[in-house]
Gaussian input, Z-matrix of N, CA and C with variables (Angstrom, degrees):
# hf/3-21g

backbone

0 1
 N
 C     1     B1
 C     2     B2     1     A1
 N     3     B3     2     A2     1     D1
 C     4     B4     3     A3     2     D2
 C     5     B5     4     A4     3     D3
 N     6     B6     5     A5     4     D4
 C     7     B7     6     A6     5     D5
 C     8     B8     7     A7     6     D6
 N     9     B9     8     A8     7     D7
 C    10    B10     9     A9     8     D8
 C    11    B11    10    A10     9     D9
 N    12    B12    11    A11    10    D10
 C    13    B13    12    A12    11    D11
 C    14    B14    13    A13    12    D12
 N    15    B15    14    A14    13    D13
 C    16    B16    15    A15    14    D14
 C    17    B17    16    A16    15    D15
 N    18    B18    17    A17    16    D16
 C    19    B19    18    A18    17    D17
 C    20    B20    19    A19    18    D18
 N    21    B21    20    A20    19    D19
 C    22    B22    21    A21    20    D20
 C    23    B23    22    A22    21    D21
 N    24    B24    23    A23    22    D22
 C    25    B25    24    A24    23    D23
 C    26    B26    25    A25    24    D24
 N    27    B27    26    A26    25    D25
 C    28    B28    27    A27    26    D26
 C    29    B29    28    A28    27    D27
 N    30    B30    29    A29    28    D28
 C    31    B31    30    A30    29    D29
 C    32    B32    31    A31    30    D30
 N    33    B33    32    A32    31    D31
 C    34    B34    33    A33    32    D32
 C    35    B35    34    A34    33    D33
 N    36    B36    35    A35    34    D34
 C    37    B37    36    A36    35    D35
 C    38    B38    37    A37    36    D36
 N    39    B39    38    A38    37    D37
 C    40    B40    39    A39    38    D38
 C    41    B41    40    A40    39    D39
 N    42    B42    41    A41    40    D40
 C    43    B43    42    A42    41    D41
 C    44    B44    43    A43    42    D42
 N    45    B45    44    A44    43    D43
 C    46    B46    45    A45    44    D44
 C    47    B47    46    A46    45    D45
 N    48    B48    47    A47    46    D46
 C    49    B49    48    A48    47    D47
 C    50    B50    49    A49    48    D48
 N    51    B51    50    A50    49    D49
 C    52    B52    51    A51    50    D50
 C    53    B53    52    A52    51    D51
 N    54    B54    53    A53    52    D52
 C    55    B55    54    A54    53    D53
 C    56    B56    55    A55    54    D54
 N    57    B57    56    A56    55    D55
 C    58    B58    57    A57    56    D56
 C    59    B59    58    A58    57    D57
 N    60    B60    59    A59    58    D58
 C    61    B61    60    A60    59    D59
 C    62    B62    61    A61    60    D60
 N    63    B63    62    A62    61    D61
 C    64    B64    63    A63    62    D62
 C    65    B65    64    A64    63    D63
 N    66    B66    65    A65    64    D64
 C    67    B67    66    A66    65    D65
 C    68    B68    67    A67    66    D66
 N    69    B69    68    A68    67    D67
 C    70    B70    69    A69    68    D68
 C    71    B71    70    A70    69    D69
 N    72    B72    71    A71    70    D70
 C    73    B73    72    A72    71    D71
 C    74    B74    73    A73    72    D72
 N    75    B75    74    A74    73    D73
 C    76    B76    75    A75    74    D74
 C    77    B77    76    A76    75    D75
 N    78    B78    77    A77    76    D76
 C    79    B79    78    A78    77    D77
 C    80    B80    79    A79    78    D78
 N    81    B81    80    A80    79    D79
 C    82    B82    81    A81    80    D80
 C    83    B83    82    A82    81    D81
 N    84    B84    83    A83    82    D82
 C    85    B85    84    A84    83    D83
 C    86    B86    85    A85    84    D84
 N    87    B87    86    A86    85    D85
 C    88    B88    87    A87    86    D86
 C    89    B89    88    A88    87    D87
 N    90    B90    89    A89    88    D88
 C    91    B91    90    A90    89    D89
 C    92    B92    91    A91    90    D90
 N    93    B93    92    A92    91    D91
 C    94    B94    93    A93    92    D92
 C    95    B95    94    A94    93    D93
 N    96    B96    95    A95    94    D94
 C    97    B97    96    A96    95    D95
 C    98    B98    97    A97    96    D96
 N    99    B99    98    A98    97    D97
 C   100   B100    99    A99    98    D98
 C   101   B101   100   A100    99    D99
 N   102   B102   101   A101   100   D100
 C   103   B103   102   A102   101   D101
 C   104   B104   103   A103   102   D102
 N   105   B105   104   A104   103   D103
 C   106   B106   105   A105   104   D104
 C   107   B107   106   A106   105   D105
 N   108   B108   107   A107   106   D106
 C   109   B109   108   A108   107   D107
 C   110   B110   109   A109   108   D108
 N   111   B111   110   A110   109   D109
 C   112   B112   111   A111   110   D110
 C   113   B113   112   A112   111   D111
 N   114   B114   113   A113   112   D112
 C   115   B115   114   A114   113   D113
 C   116   B116   115   A115   114   D114
 N   117   B117   116   A116   115   D115
 C   118   B118   117   A117   116   D116
 C   119   B119   118   A118   117   D117
 N   120   B120   119   A119   118   D118
 C   121   B121   120   A120   119   D119
 C   122   B122   121   A121   120   D120
 N   123   B123   122   A122   121   D121
 C   124   B124   123   A123   122   D122
 C   125   B125   124   A124   123   D123
 N   126   B126   125   A125   124   D124
 C   127   B127   126   A126   125   D125
 C   128   B128   127   A127   126   D126
 N   129   B129   128   A128   127   D127
 C   130   B130   129   A129   128   D128
 C   131   B131   130   A130   129   D129
 N   132   B132   131   A131   130   D130
 C   133   B133   132   A132   131   D131
 C   134   B134   133   A133   132   D132
 N   135   B135   134   A134   133   D133
 C   136   B136   135   A135   134   D134
 C   137   B137   136   A136   135   D135
 N   138   B138   137   A137   136   D136
 C   139   B139   138   A138   137   D137
 C   140   B140   139   A139   138   D138
 N   141   B141   140   A140   139   D139
 C   142   B142   141   A141   140   D140
 C   143   B143   142   A142   141   D141
 N   144   B144   143   A143   142   D142
 C   145   B145   144   A144   143   D143
 C   146   B146   145   A145   144   D144
 N   147   B147   146   A146   145   D145
 C   148   B148   147   A147   146   D146
 C   149   B149   148   A148   147   D147
 N   150   B150   149   A149   148   D148
 C   151   B151   150   A150   149   D149
 C   152   B152   151   A151   150   D150
 N   153   B153   152   A152   151   D151
 C   154   B154   153   A153   152   D152
 C   155   B155   154   A154   153   D153
 N   156   B156   155   A155   154   D154
 C   157   B157   156   A156   155   D155
 C   158   B158   157   A157   156   D156
 N   159   B159   158   A158   157   D157
 C   160   B160   159   A159   158   D158
 C   161   B161   160   A160   159   D159
 N   162   B162   161   A161   160   D160
 C   163   B163   162   A162   161   D161
 C   164   B164   163   A163   162   D162
 N   165   B165   164   A164   163   D163
 C   166   B166   165   A165   164   D164
 C   167   B167   166   A166   165   D165
 N   168   B168   167   A167   166   D166
 C   169   B169   168   A168   167   D167
 C   170   B170   169   A169   168   D168
 N   171   B171   170   A170   169   D169
 C   172   B172   171   A171   170   D170
 C   173   B173   172   A172   171   D171
 N   174   B174   173   A173   172   D172
 C   175   B175   174   A174   173   D173
 C   176   B176   175   A175   174   D174
 N   177   B177   176   A176   175   D175
 C   178   B178   177   A177   176   D176
 C   179   B179   178   A178   177   D177
 N   180   B180   179   A179   178   D178
 C   181   B181   180   A180   179   D179
 C   182   B182   181   A181   180   D180
 N   183   B183   182   A182   181   D181
 C   184   B184   183   A183   182   D182
 C   185   B185   184   A184   183   D183
 N   186   B186   185   A185   184   D184
 C   187   B187   186   A186   185   D185
 C   188   B188   187   A187   186   D186
 N   189   B189   188   A188   187   D187
 C   190   B190   189   A189   188   D188
 C   191   B191   190   A190   189   D189
 N   192   B192   191   A191   190   D190
 C   193   B193   192   A192   191   D191
 C   194   B194   193   A193   192   D192
 N   195   B195   194   A194   193   D193
 C   196   B196   195   A195   194   D194
 C   197   B197   196   A196   195   D195
 N   198   B198   197   A197   196   D196
 C   199   B199   198   A198   197   D197
 C   200   B200   199   A199   198   D198
 N   201   B201   200   A200   199   D199
 C   202   B202   201   A201   200   D200
 C   203   B203   202   A202   201   D201
 N   204   B204   203   A203   202   D202
 C   205   B205   204   A204   203   D203
 C   206   B206   205   A205   204   D204
 N   207   B207   206   A206   205   D205
 C   208   B208   207   A207   206   D206
 C   209   B209   208   A208   207   D207
 N   210   B210   209   A209   208   D208
 C   211   B211   210   A210   209   D209
 C   212   B212   211   A211   210   D210
 N   213   B213   212   A212   211   D211
 C   214   B214   213   A213   212   D212
 C   215   B215   214   A214   213   D213
 N   216   B216   215   A215   214   D214
 C   217   B217   216   A216   215   D215
 C   218   B218   217   A217   216   D216
 N   219   B219   218   A218   217   D217
 C   220   B220   219   A219   218   D218
 C   221   B221   220   A220   219   D219
 N   222   B222   221   A221   220   D220
 C   223   B223   222   A222   221   D221
 C   224   B224   223   A223   222   D222
 N   225   B225   224   A224   223   D223
 C   226   B226   225   A225   224   D224
 C   227   B227   226   A226   225   D225
 N   228   B228   227   A227   226   D226
 C   229   B229   228   A228   227   D227
 C   230   B230   229   A229   228   D228
 N   231   B231   230   A230   229   D229
 C   232   B232   231   A231   230   D230
 C   233   B233   232   A232   231   D231
 N   234   B234   233   A233   232   D232
 C   235   B235   234   A234   233   D233
 C   236   B236   235   A235   234   D234

   B1=1.4141
   B2=1.5367
   B3=1.3025
   B4=1.4572
   B5=1.5306
   B6=1.3406
   B7=1.4460
   B8=1.5953
   B9=1.2835
   B10=1.4424
   B11=1.5092
   B12=1.3276
   B13=1.4938
   B14=1.4537
   B15=1.3305
   B16=1.4220
   B17=1.5337
   B18=1.2641
   B19=1.4897
   B20=1.5263
   B21=1.3437
   B22=1.4451
   B23=1.5780
   B24=1.2790
   B25=1.5052
   B26=1.5194
   B27=1.3715
   B28=1.4683
   B29=1.5247
   B30=1.3118
   B31=1.4773
   B32=1.5264
   B33=1.3307
   B34=1.4752
   B35=1.4927
   B36=1.3422
   B37=1.4789
   B38=1.5568
   B39=1.3448
   B40=1.4306
   B41=1.5460
   B42=1.3376
   B43=1.4839
   B44=1.5392
   B45=1.3773
   B46=1.4444
   B47=1.4965
   B48=1.3132
   B49=1.4577
   B50=1.5677
   B51=1.3607
   B52=1.4721
   B53=1.4938
   B54=1.3248
   B55=1.4583
   B56=1.5622
   B57=1.2727
   B58=1.4681
   B59=1.4968
   B60=1.3694
   B61=1.4528
   B62=1.5400
   B63=1.2863
   B64=1.4678
   B65=1.5059
   B66=1.3260
   B67=1.5085
   B68=1.5304
   B69=1.3326
   B70=1.4356
   B71=1.5895
   B72=1.3362
   B73=1.4494
   B74=1.5494
   B75=1.3776
   B76=1.4826
   B77=1.5145
   B78=1.2863
   B79=1.4882
   B80=1.5070
   B81=1.3393
   B82=1.4661
   B83=1.5283
   B84=1.3356
   B85=1.4488
   B86=1.5738
   B87=1.2963
   B88=1.4943
   B89=1.5222
   B90=1.2674
   B91=1.5177
   B92=1.4938
   B93=1.2701
   B94=1.4695
   B95=1.5378
   B96=1.3130
   B97=1.4466
   B98=1.5566
   B99=1.3426
   B100=1.4120
   B101=1.5650
   B102=1.3586
   B103=1.4469
   B104=1.5930
   B105=1.2950
   B106=1.4974
   B107=1.5536
   B108=1.2663
   B109=1.4812
   B110=1.4578
   B111=1.4041
   B112=1.4225
   B113=1.5055
   B114=1.3350
   B115=1.4206
   B116=1.5038
   B117=1.3090
   B118=1.4892
   B119=1.5521
   B120=1.3585
   B121=1.4629
   B122=1.5618
   B123=1.3100
   B124=1.5334
   B125=1.4787
   B126=1.3461
   B127=1.4494
   B128=1.5150
   B129=1.2761
   B130=1.4894
   B131=1.5098
   B132=1.2920
   B133=1.3937
   B134=1.5762
   B135=1.2667
   B136=1.4217
   B137=1.5368
   B138=1.2677
   B139=1.4959
   B140=1.5341
   B141=1.3268
   B142=1.4323
   B143=1.4877
   B144=1.3535
   B145=1.5064
   B146=1.5261
   B147=1.3172
   B148=1.4468
   B149=1.5090
   B150=1.3099
   B151=1.4787
   B152=1.4896
   B153=1.3031
   B154=1.4910
   B155=1.5419
   B156=1.3823
   B157=1.3995
   B158=1.5407
   B159=1.2837
   B160=1.4599
   B161=1.5704
   B162=1.2807
   B163=1.4330
   B164=1.5369
   B165=1.3242
   B166=1.5176
   B167=1.5275
   B168=1.4125
   B169=1.4962
   B170=1.5594
   B171=1.3297
   B172=1.4252
   B173=1.5532
   B174=1.3023
   B175=1.4516
   B176=1.5389
   B177=1.3277
   B178=1.4617
   B179=1.5351
   B180=1.3007
   B181=1.4991
   B182=1.5056
   B183=1.3014
   B184=1.4309
   B185=1.5394
   B186=1.3455
   B187=1.4286
   B188=1.4860
   B189=1.3076
   B190=1.4340
   B191=1.5491
   B192=1.3076
   B193=1.4802
   B194=1.4673
   B195=1.2867
   B196=1.4412
   B197=1.5239
   B198=1.2578
   B199=1.5205
   B200=1.4563
   B201=1.3501
   B202=1.4333
   B203=1.5223
   B204=1.3227
   B205=1.4695
   B206=1.5043
   B207=1.3235
   B208=1.5179
   B209=1.4932
   B210=1.3564
   B211=1.4446
   B212=1.5281
   B213=1.2642
   B214=1.4529
   B215=1.5466
   B216=1.3022
   B217=1.5064
   B218=1.4985
   B219=1.3645
   B220=1.4654
   B221=1.5374
   B222=1.3018
   B223=1.4820
   B224=1.5116
   B225=1.2994
   B226=1.4933
   B227=1.5114
   B228=1.3428
   B229=1.4860
   B230=1.5324
   B231=1.3079
   B232=1.4822
   B233=1.5024
   B234=1.2853
   B235=1.4595
   B236=1.4692
   A1=109.95
   A2=114.39
   A3=116.83
   A4=108.06
   A5=114.19
   A6=118.66
   A7=107.21
   A8=113.14
   A9=119.62
   A10=108.32
   A11=116.12
   A12=120.52
   A13=114.72
   A14=120.08
   A15=122.64
   A16=110.68
   A17=117.35
   A18=121.08
   A19=114.72
   A20=117.25
   A21=119.30
   A22=110.52
   A23=114.45
   A24=116.12
   A25=112.25
   A26=111.22
   A27=117.77
   A28=108.01
   A29=117.90
   A30=120.25
   A31=110.67
   A32=113.09
   A33=120.45
   A34=105.96
   A35=117.17
   A36=121.12
   A37=109.49
   A38=115.63
   A39=121.75
   A40=111.00
   A41=114.90
   A42=118.94
   A43=112.65
   A44=115.86
   A45=121.40
   A46=114.80
   A47=119.47
   A48=119.58
   A49=108.60
   A50=113.08
   A51=117.82
   A52=110.48
   A53=116.42
   A54=123.77
   A55=109.03
   A56=115.83
   A57=120.40
   A58=109.67
   A59=116.34
   A60=119.50
   A61=112.47
   A62=116.87
   A63=119.94
   A64=112.27
   A65=117.36
   A66=124.62
   A67=109.48
   A68=118.74
   A69=121.33
   A70=112.35
   A71=115.94
   A72=122.09
   A73=108.01
   A74=115.90
   A75=119.86
   A76=112.48
   A77=115.20
   A78=120.86
   A79=109.44
   A80=114.15
   A81=120.36
   A82=108.98
   A83=115.40
   A84=121.31
   A85=111.65
   A86=116.32
   A87=120.84
   A88=110.42
   A89=115.58
   A90=119.34
   A91=109.86
   A92=118.11
   A93=122.30
   A94=110.84
   A95=117.93
   A96=122.88
   A97=111.32
   A98=117.53
   A99=121.04
   A100=112.45
   A101=113.96
   A102=120.03
   A103=108.99
   A104=111.54
   A105=117.54
   A106=109.64
   A107=118.55
   A108=120.70
   A109=115.08
   A110=119.54
   A111=119.22
   A112=116.27
   A113=118.68
   A114=120.32
   A115=107.20
   A116=116.17
   A117=120.45
   A118=109.88
   A119=113.68
   A120=120.00
   A121=111.49
   A122=116.89
   A123=117.44
   A124=113.62
   A125=117.81
   A126=119.15
   A127=110.19
   A128=116.60
   A129=121.43
   A130=109.88
   A131=118.73
   A132=123.16
   A133=110.71
   A134=118.12
   A135=122.52
   A136=109.26
   A137=118.01
   A138=118.21
   A139=112.77
   A140=115.95
   A141=121.20
   A142=118.38
   A143=117.91
   A144=117.80
   A145=113.78
   A146=117.69
   A147=120.07
   A148=113.75
   A149=115.84
   A150=118.56
   A151=109.10
   A152=123.60
   A153=125.65
   A154=111.90
   A155=115.92
   A156=119.57
   A157=110.55
   A158=118.55
   A159=124.86
   A160=107.41
   A161=114.83
   A162=120.37
   A163=110.14
   A164=118.33
   A165=118.56
   A166=112.36
   A167=115.13
   A168=113.58
   A169=111.53
   A170=116.15
   A171=118.12
   A172=110.75
   A173=116.97
   A174=122.18
   A175=113.98
   A176=115.38
   A177=119.30
   A178=115.55
   A179=113.90
   A180=116.62
   A181=113.35
   A182=118.22
   A183=121.48
   A184=106.93
   A185=118.02
   A186=121.05
   A187=109.95
   A188=114.65
   A189=121.73
   A190=110.46
   A191=117.16
   A192=118.19
   A193=112.97
   A194=119.52
   A195=125.23
   A196=112.36
   A197=117.61
   A198=120.54
   A199=113.97
   A200=116.98
   A201=122.24
   A202=109.88
   A203=115.68
   A204=119.89
   A205=112.76
   A206=118.29
   A207=119.37
   A208=109.04
   A209=118.77
   A210=122.41
   A211=114.82
   A212=116.05
   A213=120.12
   A214=109.49
   A215=117.73
   A216=116.15
   A217=116.20
   A218=116.42
   A219=118.48
   A220=109.82
   A221=117.88
   A222=122.55
   A223=112.49
   A224=114.76
   A225=117.35
   A226=112.97
   A227=115.64
   A228=122.79
   A229=107.96
   A230=115.87
   A231=120.83
   A232=107.41
   A233=118.79
   A234=123.57
   A235=112.35
   D1=115.99
   D2=-177.84
   D3=-111.12
   D4=78.95
   D5=-179.49
   D6=-145.30
   D7=140.41
   D8=176.04
   D9=-96.07
   D10=96.89
   D11=-174.47
   D12=-59.69
   D13=-20.34
   D14=-179.86
   D15=-81.66
   D16=-26.29
   D17=-175.07
   D18=-110.29
   D19=-25.71
   D20=-175.18
   D21=-109.66
   D22=134.90
   D23=179.09
   D24=-68.31
   D25=153.55
   D26=-179.13
   D27=-100.48
   D28=-1.29
   D29=179.47
   D30=175.28
   D31=-178.08
   D32=179.34
   D33=-122.10
   D34=136.32
   D35=177.67
   D36=-75.31
   D37=173.80
   D38=-179.23
   D39=-62.52
   D40=-28.76
   D41=-179.08
   D42=-95.05
   D43=13.93
   D44=172.01
   D45=86.83
   D46=5.46
   D47=-178.67
   D48=-88.65
   D49=147.79
   D50=176.69
   D51=-70.24
   D52=138.73
   D53=-179.87
   D54=-110.90
   D55=128.49
   D56=179.31
   D57=-111.57
   D58=160.97
   D59=176.94
   D60=-55.22
   D61=-36.25
   D62=-178.79
   D63=-63.34
   D64=-21.86
   D65=179.32
   D66=-75.04
   D67=-33.13
   D68=-171.31
   D69=-111.95
   D70=-15.81
   D71=-178.26
   D72=-67.22
   D73=131.51
   D74=178.44
   D75=-69.69
   D76=151.14
   D77=177.27
   D78=-73.48
   D79=166.75
   D80=178.20
   D81=-59.64
   D82=-41.35
   D83=-178.64
   D84=-65.13
   D85=-39.36
   D86=177.15
   D87=-64.78
   D88=-42.66
   D89=177.78
   D90=-64.73
   D91=-44.31
   D92=-179.36
   D93=-60.62
   D94=-40.44
   D95=177.26
   D96=-62.65
   D97=-46.33
   D98=179.64
   D99=-63.41
   D100=-41.27
   D101=177.67
   D102=-61.30
   D103=-46.93
   D104=-173.20
   D105=-63.58
   D106=-36.80
   D107=-178.96
   D108=-91.94
   D109=-8.95
   D110=-177.66
   D111=-125.42
   D112=-15.79
   D113=179.84
   D114=-105.09
   D115=102.90
   D116=-170.19
   D117=-109.21
   D118=153.02
   D119=-178.81
   D120=-56.11
   D121=-39.74
   D122=-179.04
   D123=-59.56
   D124=-24.96
   D125=179.79
   D126=-67.61
   D127=-35.81
   D128=179.44
   D129=-78.15
   D130=-39.69
   D131=-179.62
   D132=-60.36
   D133=-49.57
   D134=-178.05
   D135=-67.70
   D136=-32.90
   D137=-178.89
   D138=-76.24
   D139=-41.81
   D140=-173.09
   D141=-101.80
   D142=-3.61
   D143=-176.21
   D144=-61.57
   D145=-26.14
   D146=-178.93
   D147=-115.66
   D148=23.21
   D149=-172.47
   D150=-68.15
   D151=-29.63
   D152=-177.87
   D153=-75.11
   D154=-9.93
   D155=-178.27
   D156=-84.57
   D157=-14.10
   D158=178.65
   D159=67.14
   D160=-147.26
   D161=174.64
   D162=-133.28
   D163=160.82
   D164=-173.84
   D165=-55.35
   D166=-44.79
   D167=-176.18
   D168=-65.08
   D169=-39.26
   D170=179.69
   D171=-66.69
   D172=-40.51
   D173=179.87
   D174=-66.00
   D175=-21.65
   D176=179.92
   D177=-88.36
   D178=-7.60
   D179=175.49
   D180=-59.00
   D181=136.56
   D182=178.19
   D183=-85.26
   D184=135.33
   D185=-178.85
   D186=-134.49
   D187=153.80
   D188=177.56
   D189=-72.82
   D190=144.24
   D191=174.28
   D192=-90.47
   D193=4.00
   D194=177.55
   D195=-68.48
   D196=146.82
   D197=173.36
   D198=-78.01
   D199=-12.80
   D200=177.59
   D201=-112.03
   D202=143.57
   D203=175.37
   D204=-67.15
   D205=128.95
   D206=-175.71
   D207=-79.44
   D208=78.08
   D209=176.31
   D210=-57.25
   D211=142.94
   D212=172.32
   D213=-77.45
   D214=115.28
   D215=-176.03
   D216=-55.94
   D217=-20.56
   D218=-177.14
   D219=-94.41
   D220=0.35
   D221=178.63
   D222=-62.82
   D223=143.15
   D224=176.10
   D225=-99.13
   D226=0.67
   D227=175.78
   D228=-68.45
   D229=151.27
   D230=174.23
   D231=-64.30
   D232=130.62
   D233=175.01
   D234=-147.27

């Protein structure tokens, strides 16, 4: 997108005036009020309460117990 949103209008109003983002962008206070009334602690609790359990496919991956990664000596990757 090659537009300077501070200088170029994003549209034209019904009465023919140029409309800029600053005209429609919510204030910090308006955003804070929406967040306060819609972003609730329970949303995070339900999403993250089991995050450390991973998922079954991830948990079934076999992994080395070594503290060092077992690099393939013939690998050309940096190691």
